[in-house]
C-alpha positions in Angstrom: 52.3 40.1 -48.9 55.0 38.7 -46.7 56.8 40.1 -43.6 58.6 39.2 -40.4 57.0 40.0 -37.1 59.7 40.7 -34.5 61.2 41.0 -32.0 59.8 38.5 -29.6 61.4 37.1 -26.4 63.0 33.7 -27.1 60.4 30.9 -26.9 61.7 27.4 -27.5 64.5 28.8 -29.5 62.2 30.9 -31.7 62.4 34.7 -32.0 60.5 35.5 -35.2 57.1 34.9 -36.9 57.1 34.9 -40.7 53.6 36.0 -41.9 52.1 35.7 -45.4 48.7 37.3 -46.2 46.5 36.7 -49.2 45.1 40.2 -50.0 41.8 38.9 -51.5 40.7 36.3 -48.9 42.6 37.9 -46.0 43.9 34.4 -45.2 47.0 34.4 -43.0 49.7 31.8 -42.9 52.4 32.2 -40.2 55.4 30.2 -38.9 57.6 30.6 -35.8 61.3 30.6 -36.7 64.6 30.9 -34.9 66.2 33.0 -37.6 65.1 35.5 -40.2 67.3 34.6 -43.2 66.5 33.8 -46.9 66.7 30.1 -46.4 63.8 29.9 -44.0 61.8 32.3 -46.1 62.2 30.2 -49.3 61.3 27.0 -47.4 58.2 28.7 -46.0 57.1 29.9 -49.5 57.7 26.5 -51.1 55.4 24.9 -48.6 52.7 27.6 -49.2 53.0 27.1 -53.0 52.7 23.4 -52.6 49.4 23.8 -50.6 47.8 26.8 -52.2 49.5 27.2 -55.6 51.8 30.1 -56.6 50.4 33.6 -56.5 50.8 36.1 -59.3 52.9 38.5 -57.1 54.4 38.8 -53.6 54.8 42.1 -51.9 57.6 42.5 -49.3 59.7 45.1 -47.7 63.3 45.6 -48.7 64.8 43.4 -46.0 67.9 41.3 -47.0 65.9 38.1 -46.3 63.6 39.0 -49.3 66.1 40.8 -51.5 68.7 38.2 -52.4 69.6 35.7 -55.1 68.1 32.7 -53.3 64.7 34.4 -53.0 64.8 35.7 -56.6 65.6 32.2 -57.8 62.5 30.8 -56.1 60.3 33.6 -57.5 61.6 32.8 -61.0 61.1 29.1 -60.6 57.4 29.5 -59.7 56.7 32.5 -62.0 55.9 34.9 -59.2 56.5 38.7 -59.5 58.3 40.2 -56.5 57.1 43.7 -55.7 58.9 45.8 -53.1 57.2 48.2 -50.8 58.8 51.6 -50.2 59.7 52.9 -46.8 57.4 55.9 -46.8 54.4 54.4 -48.6 52.8 52.1 -46.0 49.7 51.4 -48.2 51.8 49.0 -50.3 52.2 46.5 -47.5 49.2 47.8 -45.4 47.3 44.5 -45.4 50.3 42.7 -43.9 50.7 45.3 -41.3 47.0 45.2 -40.3 47.1 41.4 -40.2 50.3 41.5 -38.1 48.6 43.9 -35.6 45.6 41.7 -35.3 47.6 38.5 -34.9 49.8 40.1 -32.3 46.8 41.3 -30.3 45.3 37.8 -30.3 48.6 36.3 -29.3 49.0 38.7 -26.4 45.5 37.8 -25.1 46.2 34.1 -25.6 49.5 33.9 -23.8 48.5 36.1 -20.8 51.3 36.6 -18.3 53.6 33.8 -19.6 55.3 35.7 -22.4 57.7 32.9 -23.2 54.9 30.6 -24.4 54.0 32.6 -27.5 55.5 30.1 -30.0 53.2 27.3 -28.8 50.1 29.5 -29.1 50.5 30.7 -32.7 48.2 28.0 -34.1 45.4 29.0 -31.7 45.9 32.7 -32.7 45.8 31.8 -36.4 42.6 29.8 -35.9 41.0 32.8 -34.1 42.2 35.2 -36.8 41.0 33.0 -39.7 37.6 32.5 -38.2 36.9 36.1 -37.4 34.4 38.0 -39.6 36.2 40.5 -42.0 34.0 43.4 -43.2 35.8 44.0 -46.5 35.1 40.4 -47.8 31.7 40.0 -46.0 32.6 36.7 -44.3 35.5 34.9 -42.5 38.7 34.1 -44.4 38.0 30.4 -43.5 34.6 30.5 -45.2 36.1 32.1 -48.3 38.9 29.5 -48.6 37.0 26.4 -47.6 33.4 27.3 -48.6 32.1 26.5 -45.1 32.0 27.9 -41.6 34.5 26.6 -39.1 32.7 24.6 -36.4 33.8 23.6 -33.0 34.0 19.8 -32.3 30.7 19.7 -30.4 28.9 21.4 -33.3 30.3 18.9 -35.7 29.1 15.9 -33.6 25.5 17.4 -33.5 25.5 18.2 -37.2 27.0 14.8 -38.2 24.2 13.0 -36.4 21.4 15.0 -38.2 23.2 14.7 -41.5 23.3 11.0 -41.2 19.7 10.8 -40.2 18.5 12.9 -43.1 20.9 11.6 -45.8 19.3 10.5 -49.0 21.8 8.3 -51.0 20.5 9.3 -54.4 23.6 10.0 -56.4 21.8 12.2 -58.9 20.4 14.5 -56.1 23.8 14.5 -54.4 25.6 15.5 -57.6 23.2 18.4 -58.3 23.5 19.6 -54.7 27.3 19.6 -55.0 27.1 21.6 -58.3 25.0 24.2 -56.5 27.5 24.4 -53.7 30.4 24.9 -56.2 28.4 27.7 -57.9 27.8 29.3 -54.6 31.5 29.2 -53.8 32.3 30.9 -57.1 29.7 33.6 -56.4 31.2 34.1 -52.9 34.7 34.5 -54.3 33.5 36.9 -57.0 31.7 38.9 -54.4 34.8 39.1 -52.2 36.9 40.1 -55.3 34.5 42.9 -56.1 34.5 44.1 -52.5 38.3 44.1 -52.5 38.3 46.5 -55.5 36.2 49.1 -53.7 
């Protein structure tokens, strides 16, 4: 699902946050923007499609920034179905609304009293949101997307030392270990998909 978060006080010329949420993994992508027109929406979606691939469908509200020829052309080009939510049926875009509330709450806590600094704190808020445990999927969105927990730099330094110390450079063993990891990732994704159907 995709939606604009607004209104915000102007911060470095930006007034809007465009939020996209993957309903299965609960992964959130967001970008601060000065305007909320079709051009910025299409540019944002093209960058997402280049990084993650095109989804089967996108759910949005009936705003003019989503219901126009330019947006429809991008959807046709990438083979994406555009579904519209109705005004009095919030369940259609409920996941986006829940994510927006969570992201906004994290942003409010991050910026403190300096309300004009929100645009510079979005990346920190996204990191916090992506690394927070989500009950419906049974893990963090980060773990589901990248197959590993997100570690702080000090944790990485400690783990890297022990990994180097214990590494066995046997390619056969390393290959088998990688196959097991890939199978575990597939099982994790299947589990998250099954949980999302409940």
